[in-house]
N, C-alpha and C positions, 0 to 999 in steps of 0.2 A: 663424823669423820674418823677415819682410821688413823693410826699413828703415821703411816706412810703418807696419807693425804695431807696431814698437818706439816710434815717435813717438806713435801712438795710445794705446798702453798707458801712456805717461807723461802722457797728457792733452793733448798738443800737437797739436790737431786741424788747425790751420792748416799746420803742417809736414807732418803726415800727408797732408793733401790734396795738397800739392805732390809729395810722394814717390809717392803712389798714382797721380797723373797720369802721372808718368814710367813707373811700373811697368805701367800699363794700356795702354801703347802697343804692347808686344810681349812675347813670352815665353809660357811654358806657363801662368803664373798671371795672365795679362792680364785675363781675365774676373773672377776673384776680386778682383783689385786694383781693377778698375773699380767693382765693387759696394762695395768698402771705401771708395773715393773718395766715392761717394754717401752712404755711412754717415757719413763724416767731415763732409760738408756738412750732413747732418741734425744731427749733434752740435753744429755751430756755428750752428744755427737758420737755415741757408741753404736753407729749404724750397723756395722758388721755383726756385732753381738745381738743387737735387736732383731736383725734379719734372720740370723740363725735360729734364735729362739722362736720367733713368730712363724717361720716356715715349718720348723719341726712340730710346733704345737698345732698349727692348723692342719698339717698332714696327719698327725696322730688323732685329731678330733675335728674332722672336716665339717661337722654340723654345729660346732661350738661357735656361737655368734661372737663371743669375746675374743676367741682366737682369731677370727676373721677381722674383727675391728683392729686388733693389734697388727695384723698383716697389712691391712689397708693403710694404717698410719705409717708403717715402715715404707710402703710403696709411695705414699705421698711425699715423705721426706726424701726419698731417693729421686724425686722428680719424675715419677711415673704416675701422673694423675689419672690416665685412662684405666690403669690396673686398679688404682684405688677406688675409682668410681664403680667399676665392674664388681669389685668385692663388696663395697658398701651397698650397692643395689641388690646383690644376692642376699645380704643380711636382711635388708628391709623386706624382701619378699618372703623370707623364711622365718624370721624372728622380728616381727614388726615392733616389738616392745623393747628392743635394745636402744635406749635413749642415746647412748654414745655414738651409735652408728648414724643416727639422725643428725647429731651435732657435728660429726665429722663431715657428713655429706653437705651440711650447711656451709662449712668452711670452704669446701671445694667449689660449691656453687657460687659463693660470694666472690672468690678469686677469679671466677670466670665471668663475672658480671651478671649472673642470674640472681638478682637480688630478691625477687618475689619468691622464687623457689627456695633460696637460702632462708628467708624469713619463715616460710612454711615449715621447713625441716627443723629449724631451731625452735619454733613454737611447739612442734610435735615433741621434740626432745624435752622441752620444759614441762609439757603436760605429762609425759611418761615418767619423768624423774624430777619432781619439783624441789627436791632437797639437794640436788647436785649443785654445788657452789659455782663450778666452772660454767655449767650450762646457764645457770641463773644470771651470772655476771655478764656473760656474752649476750644473752637475750636482752638484758637491761641496757647494755651499752648501745644496742642497735635501735632502741626505742626513742621516740621523741621526748623532749623534756617534760611535756605534759603527762605522758604515760609514766615516765620515770617518777615524777612527783606523786602521781596518784598511787603508784605501787609502793613507794616508800611510806606515804601517809597511811595506806592500808596496813602495811607491815607494822608500823609503830602504834596503830590503834589497838 
């Protein structure tokens, strides 16, 4: 976990925003950090700032799946689910390996009552990024108690 991820996991979104800003300037995870920065802005209800950043980033780098993930998350928060779905579907067809796109699509599907599709997308996200704590905890939350117990037992062994 990056320092920004730690701050976010503790609910300190302002600190996470600052840390993600630094992390997004360079390095191998700069795009992921930039998307997390926009997510931190959304969590603080800075929707206008998040939208400006996501729109500019996705316009500057239209093929960047992380920029499109950020844009889809802004659209979802703005109450524009069709735009979010369209963006997430385009990511999935162009960069199938972006786990966050699958996780976000699972959220959209679940709110629409498409539980099997949501479970499929979340399982794909978990398979693509097995160390992402948010994806893992969401996947675990949706499993039966039997599966949860088996997973925890396997983890502890």
